[in-house]
LOKEZA-602938 format. One record per residue (C-alpha): x, y, z; residue number from 1. Coordinates in Angstrom, 1 decimal. Layout:
N
@px = X | py = Y | pz = Z | k = NUM
...
END
This chain:
439
@px = 0.6 | py = -22.2 | pz = -16.0 | k = 1
@px = 0.5 | py = -23.5 | pz = -12.4 | k = 2
@px = -2.1 | py = -22.9 | pz = -9.7 | k = 3
@px = 0.3 | py = -22.0 | pz = -7.0 | k = 4
@px = 1.3 | py = -18.9 | pz = -8.9 | k = 5
@px = -2.3 | py = -17.6 | pz = -8.9 | k = 6
@px = -2.8 | py = -18.4 | pz = -5.2 | k = 7
@px = 0.4 | py = -16.9 | pz = -4.0 | k = 8
@px = -0.2 | py = -13.7 | pz = -6.4 | k = 9
@px = -3.7 | py = -13.3 | pz = -4.9 | k = 10
@px = -2.3 | py = -13.3 | pz = -1.3 | k = 11
@px = 0.1 | py = -10.5 | pz = -2.3 | k = 12
@px = -2.7 | py = -8.6 | pz = -4.1 | k = 13
@px = -5.6 | py = -8.8 | pz = -1.6 | k = 14
@px = -4.0 | py = -6.8 | pz = 1.2 | k = 15
@px = -4.8 | py = -3.1 | pz = 1.8 | k = 16
@px = -2.5 | py = -0.2 | pz = 0.8 | k = 17
@px = -1.8 | py = 2.7 | pz = 3.1 | k = 18
@px = -1.3 | py = 5.7 | pz = 0.8 | k = 19
@px = 1.6 | py = 4.5 | pz = -1.2 | k = 20
@px = 2.9 | py = 2.0 | pz = 1.4 | k = 21
@px = 2.1 | py = -1.7 | pz = 0.6 | k = 22
@px = 3.1 | py = -4.2 | pz = 3.3 | k = 23
@px = 2.9 | py = -7.2 | pz = 1.0 | k = 24
@px = 4.1 | py = -5.4 | pz = -2.2 | k = 25
@px = 1.8 | py = -5.8 | pz = -5.2 | k = 26
@px = 4.7 | py = -6.0 | pz = -7.6 | k = 27
@px = 5.7 | py = -9.5 | pz = -6.3 | k = 28
@px = 2.0 | py = -10.6 | pz = -7.1 | k = 29
@px = 2.2 | py = -9.2 | pz = -10.5 | k = 30
@px = 5.6 | py = -10.9 | pz = -11.1 | k = 31
@px = 4.0 | py = -14.2 | pz = -10.1 | k = 32
@px = 1.2 | py = -13.6 | pz = -12.6 | k = 33
@px = 3.7 | py = -13.0 | pz = -15.3 | k = 34
@px = 5.4 | py = -16.3 | pz = -14.5 | k = 35
@px = 2.1 | py = -18.0 | pz = -14.7 | k = 36
@px = 1.3 | py = -16.6 | pz = -18.1 | k = 37
@px = 4.9 | py = -16.8 | pz = -19.5 | k = 38
@px = 4.7 | py = -20.1 | pz = -21.5 | k = 39
@px = 1.2 | py = -19.4 | pz = -22.6 | k = 40
@px = 2.2 | py = -15.9 | pz = -24.0 | k = 41
@px = 4.5 | py = -17.6 | pz = -26.5 | k = 42
@px = 1.6 | py = -19.7 | pz = -27.8 | k = 43
@px = -1.6 | py = -17.5 | pz = -27.6 | k = 44
@px = -1.7 | py = -13.9 | pz = -28.7 | k = 45
@px = -4.4 | py = -13.1 | pz = -26.0 | k = 46
@px = -2.1 | py = -14.6 | pz = -23.3 | k = 47
@px = 0.7 | py = -12.3 | pz = -24.6 | k = 48
@px = -1.6 | py = -9.3 | pz = -24.4 | k = 49
@px = -2.4 | py = -10.3 | pz = -20.8 | k = 50
@px = 1.3 | py = -10.8 | pz = -20.0 | k = 51
@px = 2.0 | py = -7.3 | pz = -21.3 | k = 52
@px = -0.6 | py = -5.7 | pz = -19.2 | k = 53
@px = 0.5 | py = -7.5 | pz = -16.1 | k = 54
@px = 4.0 | py = -6.3 | pz = -16.8 | k = 55
@px = 2.7 | py = -2.8 | pz = -17.0 | k = 56
@px = 1.2 | py = -3.1 | pz = -13.5 | k = 57
@px = 4.4 | py = -4.8 | pz = -12.3 | k = 58
@px = 6.4 | py = -1.7 | pz = -13.4 | k = 59
@px = 4.1 | py = 0.8 | pz = -11.9 | k = 60
@px = 3.8 | py = -0.9 | pz = -8.5 | k = 61
@px = 7.6 | py = -1.5 | pz = -8.5 | k = 62
@px = 8.1 | py = 2.2 | pz = -9.0 | k = 63
@px = 5.6 | py = 2.9 | pz = -6.3 | k = 64
@px = 7.4 | py = 0.7 | pz = -3.9 | k = 65
@px = 10.7 | py = 2.5 | pz = -4.7 | k = 66
@px = 8.9 | py = 5.9 | pz = -4.2 | k = 67
@px = 9.0 | py = 5.3 | pz = -0.4 | k = 68
@px = 12.7 | py = 6.5 | pz = -0.7 | k = 69
@px = 11.4 | py = 9.8 | pz = -2.2 | k = 70
@px = 8.7 | py = 10.3 | pz = 0.6 | k = 71
@px = 11.4 | py = 10.3 | pz = 3.2 | k = 72
@px = 12.9 | py = 13.4 | pz = 1.8 | k = 73
@px = 9.7 | py = 15.3 | pz = 0.8 | k = 74
@px = 6.7 | py = 17.0 | pz = 2.5 | k = 75
@px = 3.1 | py = 16.1 | pz = 2.7 | k = 76
@px = 2.3 | py = 17.9 | pz = -0.6 | k = 77
@px = 4.5 | py = 15.5 | pz = -2.6 | k = 78
@px = 3.0 | py = 12.5 | pz = -0.7 | k = 79
@px = -0.5 | py = 13.6 | pz = -1.9 | k = 80
@px = 0.7 | py = 14.1 | pz = -5.4 | k = 81
@px = 2.4 | py = 10.6 | pz = -5.6 | k = 82
@px = -0.6 | py = 9.1 | pz = -4.0 | k = 83
@px = -3.0 | py = 10.6 | pz = -6.6 | k = 84
@px = -0.6 | py = 9.7 | pz = -9.5 | k = 85
@px = -0.4 | py = 6.1 | pz = -8.5 | k = 86
@px = -4.1 | py = 5.9 | pz = -7.8 | k = 87
@px = -4.9 | py = 7.1 | pz = -11.4 | k = 88
@px = -2.2 | py = 4.9 | pz = -13.1 | k = 89
@px = -3.2 | py = 1.7 | pz = -11.2 | k = 90
@px = -6.9 | py = 2.3 | pz = -11.8 | k = 91
@px = -6.5 | py = 2.7 | pz = -15.5 | k = 92
@px = -3.9 | py = 0.0 | pz = -16.2 | k = 93
@px = -5.3 | py = -2.3 | pz = -13.6 | k = 94
@px = -8.8 | py = -2.5 | pz = -15.1 | k = 95
@px = -7.2 | py = -3.3 | pz = -18.4 | k = 96
@px = -5.0 | py = -5.9 | pz = -16.9 | k = 97
@px = -7.7 | py = -7.7 | pz = -15.0 | k = 98
@px = -10.0 | py = -7.7 | pz = -18.2 | k = 99
@px = -7.2 | py = -9.1 | pz = -20.4 | k = 100
@px = -6.0 | py = -11.6 | pz = -17.8 | k = 101
@px = -9.4 | py = -13.2 | pz = -17.0 | k = 102
@px = -10.5 | py = -13.2 | pz = -20.7 | k = 103
@px = -7.3 | py = -14.9 | pz = -21.8 | k = 104
@px = -7.6 | py = -17.5 | pz = -19.1 | k = 105
@px = -11.0 | py = -18.3 | pz = -20.3 | k = 106
@px = -9.8 | py = -18.5 | pz = -23.9 | k = 107
@px = -6.9 | py = -20.8 | pz = -23.0 | k = 108
@px = -9.2 | py = -23.1 | pz = -21.1 | k = 109
@px = -11.5 | py = -23.4 | pz = -24.1 | k = 110
@px = -8.7 | py = -23.9 | pz = -26.6 | k = 111
@px = -7.2 | py = -26.8 | pz = -24.6 | k = 112
@px = -10.5 | py = -28.7 | pz = -24.8 | k = 113
@px = -10.9 | py = -28.4 | pz = -21.1 | k = 114
@px = -14.6 | py = -29.4 | pz = -20.4 | k = 115
@px = -15.4 | py = -26.7 | pz = -17.8 | k = 116
@px = -18.6 | py = -25.5 | pz = -19.1 | k = 117
@px = -19.5 | py = -22.0 | pz = -18.0 | k = 118
@px = -16.6 | py = -20.6 | pz = -16.0 | k = 119
@px = -18.4 | py = -17.4 | pz = -14.8 | k = 120
@px = -15.6 | py = -15.3 | pz = -16.0 | k = 121
@px = -17.8 | py = -12.1 | pz = -16.2 | k = 122
@px = -18.8 | py = -12.6 | pz = -12.6 | k = 123
@px = -15.3 | py = -12.9 | pz = -11.2 | k = 124
@px = -14.1 | py = -10.1 | pz = -13.6 | k = 125
@px = -16.7 | py = -7.6 | pz = -12.3 | k = 126
@px = -15.8 | py = -8.4 | pz = -8.7 | k = 127
@px = -12.1 | py = -8.2 | pz = -9.3 | k = 128
@px = -12.4 | py = -4.8 | pz = -11.0 | k = 129
@px = -14.7 | py = -3.6 | pz = -8.2 | k = 130
@px = -12.2 | py = -4.7 | pz = -5.5 | k = 131
@px = -9.3 | py = -3.3 | pz = -7.4 | k = 132
@px = -10.9 | py = 0.2 | pz = -7.5 | k = 133
@px = -12.2 | py = 0.0 | pz = -3.9 | k = 134
@px = -8.7 | py = -1.0 | pz = -2.8 | k = 135
@px = -7.1 | py = 2.0 | pz = -4.5 | k = 136
@px = -9.8 | py = 4.4 | pz = -3.3 | k = 137
@px = -9.2 | py = 3.3 | pz = 0.3 | k = 138
@px = -5.5 | py = 4.0 | pz = -0.2 | k = 139
@px = -6.0 | py = 7.4 | pz = -1.7 | k = 140
@px = -9.0 | py = 9.0 | pz = -0.1 | k = 141
@px = -7.5 | py = 9.5 | pz = 3.4 | k = 142
@px = -4.6 | py = 11.4 | pz = 1.8 | k = 143
@px = -7.1 | py = 14.1 | pz = 0.6 | k = 144
@px = -7.4 | py = 15.2 | pz = 4.3 | k = 145
@px = -3.8 | py = 16.7 | pz = 3.7 | k = 146
@px = -5.4 | py = 19.4 | pz = 1.6 | k = 147
@px = -7.2 | py = 20.8 | pz = 4.8 | k = 148
@px = -3.8 | py = 22.0 | pz = 6.2 | k = 149
@px = -3.9 | py = 25.2 | pz = 4.2 | k = 150
@px = -7.6 | py = 25.5 | pz = 3.3 | k = 151
@px = -8.7 | py = 26.2 | pz = 6.9 | k = 152
@px = -8.1 | py = 29.1 | pz = 9.2 | k = 153
@px = -5.3 | py = 28.8 | pz = 11.7 | k = 154
@px = -7.6 | py = 28.5 | pz = 14.7 | k = 155
@px = -9.6 | py = 25.7 | pz = 13.0 | k = 156
@px = -8.9 | py = 21.9 | pz = 13.4 | k = 157
@px = -7.8 | py = 20.6 | pz = 10.0 | k = 158
@px = -9.2 | py = 17.3 | pz = 8.7 | k = 159
@px = -5.5 | py = 16.1 | pz = 8.5 | k = 160
@px = -5.7 | py = 15.8 | pz = 12.3 | k = 161
@px = -8.0 | py = 12.8 | pz = 11.7 | k = 162
@px = -6.0 | py = 11.3 | pz = 8.8 | k = 163
@px = -4.9 | py = 8.2 | pz = 10.8 | k = 164
@px = -8.5 | py = 7.5 | pz = 11.9 | k = 165
@px = -9.5 | py = 7.7 | pz = 8.1 | k = 166
@px = -6.7 | py = 5.3 | pz = 7.3 | k = 167
@px = -7.8 | py = 2.9 | pz = 9.9 | k = 168
@px = -11.4 | py = 2.8 | pz = 8.6 | k = 169
@px = -10.1 | py = 2.6 | pz = 5.0 | k = 170
@px = -8.0 | py = -0.4 | pz = 5.9 | k = 171
@px = -10.9 | py = -2.1 | pz = 7.6 | k = 172
@px = -13.2 | py = -1.7 | pz = 4.5 | k = 173
@px = -10.4 | py = -2.7 | pz = 2.0 | k = 174
@px = -9.4 | py = -5.8 | pz = 4.1 | k = 175
@px = -13.0 | py = -7.0 | pz = 4.3 | k = 176
@px = -13.6 | py = -6.6 | pz = 0.5 | k = 177
@px = -10.1 | py = -8.1 | pz = -0.1 | k = 178
@px = -10.7 | py = -11.2 | pz = 1.9 | k = 179
@px = -13.9 | py = -11.8 | pz = 0.1 | k = 180
@px = -12.2 | py = -11.4 | pz = -3.3 | k = 181
@px = -9.3 | py = -13.7 | pz = -2.2 | k = 182
@px = -11.7 | py = -16.5 | pz = -1.4 | k = 183
@px = -13.6 | py = -16.0 | pz = -4.6 | k = 184
@px = -10.5 | py = -15.8 | pz = -6.7 | k = 185
@px = -8.8 | py = -18.9 | pz = -5.2 | k = 186
@px = -12.0 | py = -20.9 | pz = -5.7 | k = 187
@px = -12.2 | py = -19.7 | pz = -9.4 | k = 188
@px = -8.4 | py = -20.4 | pz = -9.9 | k = 189
@px = -8.7 | py = -24.0 | pz = -8.5 | k = 190
@px = -11.6 | py = -24.7 | pz = -10.8 | k = 191
@px = -9.9 | py = -23.2 | pz = -13.9 | k = 192
@px = -6.1 | py = -23.7 | pz = -13.6 | k = 193
@px = -5.8 | py = -27.5 | pz = -13.3 | k = 194
@px = -2.9 | py = -29.9 | pz = -13.6 | k = 195
@px = -4.3 | py = -30.9 | pz = -17.0 | k = 196
@px = -4.3 | py = -27.3 | pz = -18.2 | k = 197
@px = -0.7 | py = -26.9 | pz = -17.1 | k = 198
@px = 0.5 | py = -30.1 | pz = -18.7 | k = 199
@px = -1.4 | py = -29.2 | pz = -22.0 | k = 200
@px = 0.3 | py = -25.8 | pz = -22.2 | k = 201
@px = 3.7 | py = -27.2 | pz = -21.2 | k = 202
@px = 3.4 | py = -29.9 | pz = -24.0 | k = 203
@px = 2.5 | py = -27.3 | pz = -26.6 | k = 204
@px = 5.3 | py = -25.0 | pz = -25.5 | k = 205
@px = 8.0 | py = -27.7 | pz = -25.7 | k = 206
@px = 6.9 | py = -29.0 | pz = -29.1 | k = 207
@px = 6.1 | py = -25.7 | pz = -30.9 | k = 208
@px = 8.4 | py = -23.2 | pz = -29.2 | k = 209
@px = 11.5 | py = -24.8 | pz = -27.6 | k = 210
@px = 12.0 | py = -27.4 | pz = -30.4 | k = 211
@px = 10.6 | py = -25.8 | pz = -33.6 | k = 212
@px = 11.1 | py = -22.1 | pz = -32.9 | k = 213
@px = 14.0 | py = -21.7 | pz = -30.4 | k = 214
@px = 14.7 | py = -18.3 | pz = -31.8 | k = 215
@px = 11.3 | py = -16.9 | pz = -30.6 | k = 216
@px = 12.1 | py = -17.8 | pz = -27.0 | k = 217
@px = 15.7 | py = -16.4 | pz = -27.3 | k = 218
@px = 14.5 | py = -13.1 | pz = -28.6 | k = 219
@px = 11.7 | py = -12.6 | pz = -26.0 | k = 220
@px = 14.2 | py = -13.4 | pz = -23.2 | k = 221
@px = 16.6 | py = -10.7 | pz = -24.4 | k = 222
@px = 13.9 | py = -8.2 | pz = -25.1 | k = 223
@px = 12.6 | py = -8.5 | pz = -21.6 | k = 224
@px = 16.1 | py = -8.1 | pz = -20.1 | k = 225
@px = 16.8 | py = -5.1 | pz = -22.4 | k = 226
@px = 13.6 | py = -3.5 | pz = -21.3 | k = 227
@px = 14.4 | py = -3.9 | pz = -17.6 | k = 228
@px = 18.0 | py = -2.5 | pz = -18.0 | k = 229
@px = 16.5 | py = 0.4 | pz = -19.9 | k = 230
@px = 14.0 | py = 1.2 | pz = -17.2 | k = 231
@px = 16.8 | py = 0.9 | pz = -14.6 | k = 232
@px = 18.9 | py = 3.4 | pz = -16.4 | k = 233
@px = 16.5 | py = 6.3 | pz = -15.5 | k = 234
@px = 17.7 | py = 5.9 | pz = -11.9 | k = 235
@px = 21.0 | py = 7.3 | pz = -12.9 | k = 236
@px = 19.4 | py = 10.8 | pz = -13.3 | k = 237
@px = 20.2 | py = 12.7 | pz = -10.2 | k = 238
@px = 17.1 | py = 14.3 | pz = -8.7 | k = 239
@px = 18.2 | py = 16.2 | pz = -5.6 | k = 240
@px = 16.0 | py = 17.6 | pz = -2.9 | k = 241
@px = 18.0 | py = 19.5 | pz = -0.2 | k = 242
@px = 21.2 | py = 18.2 | pz = -1.7 | k = 243
@px = 20.0 | py = 14.6 | pz = -1.3 | k = 244
@px = 19.6 | py = 12.4 | pz = -4.4 | k = 245
@px = 16.2 | py = 10.7 | pz = -4.1 | k = 246
@px = 16.8 | py = 8.5 | pz = -7.1 | k = 247
@px = 19.7 | py = 6.2 | pz = -5.9 | k = 248
@px = 22.0 | py = 5.0 | pz = -8.7 | k = 249
@px = 22.3 | py = 1.5 | pz = -7.1 | k = 250
@px = 18.7 | py = 0.8 | pz = -8.3 | k = 251
@px = 20.1 | py = 0.8 | pz = -11.9 | k = 252
@px = 22.8 | py = -1.8 | pz = -11.1 | k = 253
@px = 20.3 | py = -3.9 | pz = -9.0 | k = 254
@px = 17.9 | py = -4.1 | pz = -11.9 | k = 255
@px = 20.6 | py = -5.0 | pz = -14.3 | k = 256
@px = 21.8 | py = -7.8 | pz = -11.9 | k = 257
@px = 18.2 | py = -9.2 | pz = -11.9 | k = 258
@px = 18.2 | py = -9.1 | pz = -15.7 | k = 259
@px = 21.6 | py = -10.9 | pz = -15.8 | k = 260
@px = 20.2 | py = -13.5 | pz = -13.3 | k = 261
@px = 17.2 | py = -14.0 | pz = -15.6 | k = 262
@px = 19.4 | py = -14.5 | pz = -18.7 | k = 263
@px = 21.8 | py = -16.8 | pz = -16.9 | k = 264
@px = 19.0 | py = -19.0 | pz = -15.4 | k = 265
@px = 17.6 | py = -19.3 | pz = -18.9 | k = 266
@px = 21.1 | py = -20.2 | pz = -20.2 | k = 267
@px = 21.3 | py = -17.1 | pz = -22.5 | k = 268
@px = 24.6 | py = -15.8 | pz = -21.2 | k = 269
@px = 27.8 | py = -17.8 | pz = -21.0 | k = 270
@px = 30.1 | py = -17.1 | pz = -18.1 | k = 271
@px = 33.3 | py = -15.7 | pz = -19.5 | k = 272
@px = 35.7 | py = -12.9 | pz = -18.6 | k = 273
@px = 33.6 | py = -10.1 | pz = -20.1 | k = 274
@px = 30.3 | py = -11.3 | pz = -18.5 | k = 275
@px = 32.0 | py = -11.9 | pz = -15.2 | k = 276
@px = 33.6 | py = -8.3 | pz = -15.2 | k = 277
@px = 30.1 | py = -7.0 | pz = -15.9 | k = 278
@px = 28.5 | py = -8.8 | pz = -13.0 | k = 279
@px = 31.4 | py = -7.9 | pz = -10.5 | k = 280
@px = 31.3 | py = -4.2 | pz = -11.5 | k = 281
@px = 27.5 | py = -4.1 | pz = -11.1 | k = 282
@px = 27.9 | py = -5.7 | pz = -7.6 | k = 283
@px = 30.6 | py = -3.2 | pz = -6.7 | k = 284
@px = 28.6 | py = -0.3 | pz = -8.0 | k = 285
@px = 25.6 | py = -1.5 | pz = -6.0 | k = 286
@px = 27.6 | py = -1.8 | pz = -2.8 | k = 287
@px = 29.5 | py = 1.6 | pz = -3.2 | k = 288
@px = 26.2 | py = 3.4 | pz = -4.2 | k = 289
@px = 24.3 | py = 2.0 | pz = -1.2 | k = 290
@px = 27.1 | py = 2.8 | pz = 1.2 | k = 291
@px = 27.4 | py = 6.3 | pz = -0.2 | k = 292
@px = 23.6 | py = 6.8 | pz = 0.0 | k = 293
@px = 23.7 | py = 5.9 | pz = 3.7 | k = 294
@px = 26.6 | py = 8.1 | pz = 4.5 | k = 295
@px = 24.9 | py = 11.0 | pz = 2.6 | k = 296
@px = 21.7 | py = 10.5 | pz = 4.5 | k = 297
@px = 23.5 | py = 10.5 | pz = 7.9 | k = 298
@px = 25.5 | py = 13.6 | pz = 7.0 | k = 299
@px = 22.4 | py = 15.7 | pz = 6.1 | k = 300
@px = 20.7 | py = 14.5 | pz = 9.2 | k = 301
@px = 23.3 | py = 16.2 | pz = 11.3 | k = 302
@px = 24.8 | py = 19.0 | pz = 9.1 | k = 303
@px = 24.1 | py = 21.4 | pz = 6.2 | k = 304
@px = 26.3 | py = 21.5 | pz = 3.2 | k = 305
@px = 27.9 | py = 24.8 | pz = 4.2 | k = 306
@px = 29.0 | py = 23.3 | pz = 7.5 | k = 307
@px = 31.8 | py = 21.6 | pz = 5.7 | k = 308
@px = 33.6 | py = 25.0 | pz = 5.4 | k = 309
@px = 33.5 | py = 25.7 | pz = 9.1 | k = 310
@px = 32.9 | py = 22.6 | pz = 11.2 | k = 311
@px = 35.8 | py = 20.0 | pz = 11.2 | k = 312
@px = 33.6 | py = 17.1 | pz = 12.2 | k = 313
@px = 31.2 | py = 17.9 | pz = 9.2 | k = 314
@px = 34.2 | py = 17.9 | pz = 6.9 | k = 315
@px = 35.3 | py = 14.5 | pz = 8.3 | k = 316
@px = 31.9 | py = 13.0 | pz = 7.7 | k = 317
@px = 31.6 | py = 14.5 | pz = 4.3 | k = 318
@px = 34.9 | py = 13.0 | pz = 3.3 | k = 319
@px = 33.2 | py = 9.5 | pz = 3.5 | k = 320
@px = 30.5 | py = 10.7 | pz = 1.0 | k = 321
@px = 33.3 | py = 12.0 | pz = -1.3 | k = 322
@px = 35.2 | py = 8.6 | pz = -1.2 | k = 323
@px = 32.2 | py = 6.5 | pz = -2.1 | k = 324
@px = 31.0 | py = 8.9 | pz = -4.8 | k = 325
@px = 34.4 | py = 8.4 | pz = -6.5 | k = 326
@px = 34.1 | py = 4.7 | pz = -6.1 | k = 327
@px = 30.5 | py = 4.6 | pz = -7.3 | k = 328
@px = 31.4 | py = 6.7 | pz = -10.4 | k = 329
@px = 34.4 | py = 4.5 | pz = -11.2 | k = 330
@px = 32.3 | py = 1.3 | pz = -11.0 | k = 331
@px = 29.6 | py = 2.8 | pz = -13.0 | k = 332
@px = 31.9 | py = 3.5 | pz = -15.9 | k = 333
@px = 33.4 | py = 0.0 | pz = -15.8 | k = 334
@px = 30.0 | py = -1.6 | pz = -15.4 | k = 335
@px = 28.4 | py = 0.4 | pz = -18.4 | k = 336
@px = 31.5 | py = -0.1 | pz = -20.8 | k = 337
@px = 31.7 | py = -3.9 | pz = -20.0 | k = 338
@px = 27.9 | py = -4.2 | pz = -20.3 | k = 339
@px = 27.7 | py = -2.6 | pz = -23.9 | k = 340
@px = 30.7 | py = -4.7 | pz = -25.0 | k = 341
@px = 29.0 | py = -7.8 | pz = -23.8 | k = 342
@px = 25.7 | py = -7.0 | pz = -25.5 | k = 343
@px = 27.6 | py = -6.2 | pz = -28.7 | k = 344
@px = 29.4 | py = -9.6 | pz = -28.6 | k = 345
@px = 26.4 | py = -11.6 | pz = -27.8 | k = 346
@px = 24.1 | py = -9.9 | pz = -30.3 | k = 347
@px = 26.7 | py = -10.6 | pz = -33.0 | k = 348
@px = 26.9 | py = -14.2 | pz = -32.1 | k = 349
@px = 23.1 | py = -14.5 | pz = -32.2 | k = 350
@px = 23.1 | py = -13.0 | pz = -35.7 | k = 351
@px = 25.6 | py = -15.7 | pz = -36.8 | k = 352
@px = 23.4 | py = -18.4 | pz = -35.1 | k = 353
@px = 20.3 | py = -17.2 | pz = -36.9 | k = 354
@px = 22.0 | py = -16.6 | pz = -40.3 | k = 355
@px = 18.9 | py = -17.6 | pz = -42.3 | k = 356
@px = 17.1 | py = -14.8 | pz = -40.8 | k = 357
@px = 19.7 | py = -12.1 | pz = -41.5 | k = 358
@px = 21.4 | py = -13.1 | pz = -44.7 | k = 359
@px = 21.0 | py = -15.6 | pz = -47.5 | k = 360
@px = 24.6 | py = -15.4 | pz = -48.7 | k = 361
@px = 27.2 | py = -14.2 | pz = -46.2 | k = 362
@px = 26.2 | py = -13.6 | pz = -42.6 | k = 363
@px = 29.6 | py = -11.9 | pz = -41.9 | k = 364
@px = 28.6 | py = -9.0 | pz = -44.1 | k = 365
@px = 25.5 | py = -8.5 | pz = -42.0 | k = 366
@px = 27.5 | py = -8.8 | pz = -38.8 | k = 367
@px = 30.1 | py = -6.1 | pz = -40.1 | k = 368
@px = 27.1 | py = -3.8 | pz = -41.1 | k = 369
@px = 25.6 | py = -4.3 | pz = -37.7 | k = 370
@px = 28.9 | py = -3.7 | pz = -36.0 | k = 371
@px = 29.7 | py = -0.5 | pz = -37.9 | k = 372
@px = 26.3 | py = 0.8 | pz = -37.0 | k = 373
@px = 26.5 | py = 0.2 | pz = -33.4 | k = 374
@px = 30.1 | py = 1.4 | pz = -32.9 | k = 375
@px = 29.2 | py = 5.0 | pz = -33.1 | k = 376
@px = 26.4 | py = 4.6 | pz = -30.5 | k = 377
@px = 28.9 | py = 2.7 | pz = -28.2 | k = 378
@px = 31.3 | py = 5.6 | pz = -28.3 | k = 379
@px = 28.4 | py = 8.0 | pz = -27.5 | k = 380
@px = 27.6 | py = 5.8 | pz = -24.5 | k = 381
@px = 31.3 | py = 5.6 | pz = -23.3 | k = 382
@px = 31.7 | py = 9.4 | pz = -23.6 | k = 383
@px = 28.4 | py = 10.3 | pz = -21.9 | k = 384
@px = 29.2 | py = 7.7 | pz = -19.1 | k = 385
@px = 32.5 | py = 9.3 | pz = -18.5 | k = 386
@px = 31.0 | py = 12.9 | pz = -18.4 | k = 387
@px = 28.3 | py = 11.6 | pz = -16.0 | k = 388
@px = 30.8 | py = 10.0 | pz = -13.7 | k = 389
@px = 33.1 | py = 13.0 | pz = -13.7 | k = 390
@px = 30.3 | py = 15.5 | pz = -13.1 | k = 391
@px = 29.1 | py = 13.4 | pz = -10.1 | k = 392
@px = 32.6 | py = 13.7 | pz = -8.6 | k = 393
@px = 32.9 | py = 17.4 | pz = -9.3 | k = 394
@px = 29.4 | py = 18.1 | pz = -7.8 | k = 395
@px = 30.2 | py = 16.2 | pz = -4.6 | k = 396
@px = 33.6 | py = 17.9 | pz = -4.1 | k = 397
@px = 32.8 | py = 21.4 | pz = -5.1 | k = 398
@px = 29.1 | py = 22.0 | pz = -4.4 | k = 399
@px = 29.8 | py = 23.5 | pz = -0.9 | k = 400
@px = 31.8 | py = 26.2 | pz = -2.6 | k = 401
@px = 30.1 | py = 26.7 | pz = -6.0 | k = 402
@px = 26.4 | py = 26.8 | pz = -6.8 | k = 403
@px = 24.9 | py = 25.7 | pz = -10.0 | k = 404
@px = 26.8 | py = 22.4 | pz = -10.3 | k = 405
@px = 23.7 | py = 20.3 | pz = -9.9 | k = 406
@px = 22.4 | py = 21.6 | pz = -13.3 | k = 407
@px = 25.7 | py = 20.2 | pz = -14.9 | k = 408
@px = 25.1 | py = 16.9 | pz = -13.1 | k = 409
@px = 21.6 | py = 16.6 | pz = -14.3 | k = 410
@px = 22.4 | py = 17.4 | pz = -17.8 | k = 411
@px = 25.2 | py = 14.8 | pz = -18.1 | k = 412
@px = 23.1 | py = 12.1 | pz = -16.4 | k = 413
@px = 20.3 | py = 12.8 | pz = -18.9 | k = 414
@px = 22.8 | py = 12.6 | pz = -21.7 | k = 415
@px = 23.9 | py = 9.2 | pz = -20.4 | k = 416
@px = 20.4 | py = 7.8 | pz = -20.2 | k = 417
@px = 19.6 | py = 9.0 | pz = -23.8 | k = 418
@px = 22.7 | py = 7.5 | pz = -25.3 | k = 419
@px = 22.4 | py = 4.2 | pz = -23.3 | k = 420
@px = 18.8 | py = 3.7 | pz = -24.4 | k = 421
@px = 19.6 | py = 4.5 | pz = -27.9 | k = 422
@px = 22.2 | py = 1.8 | pz = -27.8 | k = 423
@px = 19.8 | py = -0.7 | pz = -26.3 | k = 424
@px = 17.1 | py = 0.2 | pz = -28.9 | k = 425
@px = 19.5 | py = -0.5 | pz = -31.7 | k = 426
@px = 20.4 | py = -3.9 | pz = -30.3 | k = 427
@px = 16.8 | py = -4.7 | pz = -29.7 | k = 428
@px = 15.4 | py = -3.5 | pz = -33.0 | k = 429
@px = 18.2 | py = -4.8 | pz = -35.3 | k = 430
@px = 18.7 | py = -8.2 | pz = -33.7 | k = 431
@px = 16.1 | py = -9.5 | pz = -31.4 | k = 432
@px = 13.0 | py = -8.0 | pz = -33.0 | k = 433
@px = 14.1 | py = -9.5 | pz = -36.3 | k = 434
@px = 14.6 | py = -12.8 | pz = -34.6 | k = 435
@px = 11.3 | py = -12.7 | pz = -32.9 | k = 436
@px = 9.3 | py = -11.9 | pz = -36.1 | k = 437
@px = 11.1 | py = -14.1 | pz = -38.5 | k = 438
@px = 12.0 | py = -17.2 | pz = -36.5 | k = 439
END
């Protein structure tokens, strides 16, 4: 628990939001707060509750940041819907997060015998919650002017005409309150998060967790990585508006690469042929998916889908989309297959390394039982990934000539997500949850 995490996180969190656009993304601030509470979350239950609530906000704000891609392909109605949805989610989860975070920080300070006296936690808590709600209100309220586009007569001037003026006023209000909160929060953090506190938590962590209960740290690392990859899998579902996929598949492989980097940095994955194949396939899938996404966007900026039949230039440009769709689908299949094989091998090794938890007699029997159980789910994932990849190729090649192929594409992608998450849940529940609770 280091002071710099709190200060830099506060800088990312104090700035105003314009509708759903955040210049200094909040998810970076929440990520830094997660890092600040990481070690304490292994020691204190209240700190783990705070860590979970911060993680919820990290996920919500990350999705909001990615939703900018969706807004480019939709109208003002969808912009208002997304603005209201994120306003509600961040209000509810944000209040819980701030309450848990500040209460747990106070608890940790008291438990480490840090002679701070009255920390005035209630005061900074109330102001933080007030600022959080004001910040979100100032982001959402100007978007309500979009409702006036259809509510007024055609000869009347709608309120949406003044939307940018409302945004300017909202930004000023949010910025003033944000600067005051930033100063107060930094002063509170400097008084609370001292070097002595960090050393105390670090010492307890090294003695109780790293040395006496290494399995707990191992399991939480993998549970977090599995959770990230499961969330990323939802981006494989094709959600098309005007023939453009607004949920790019490369987000899935990017999130998976971040999860791999997290495990590699924490020395949980060994670099071998299988892990290297997984990483390379993820990189190639990301590159081909981004390139295909760019070519698709350029094509639909200049042509409609039916133009392929009659305009040679449109057919030539669409050929690039087809090529990179084939590459993307191929790399997706290789990436997913190598990923599930890697998780199977790693989880089996972790059962053997924690034999006392899983078996008192012969751990190989437990490994065989686990392997047999997971084998069927792996086949389901492989088949659904193959169908998802093939349907993507069929859709891109034949959609100009045949309607209704999008339905097939959506069904196969949903089938993939269900099977893939079922596999991850099995690995998580049968291996890492047991290690977590019994280590």
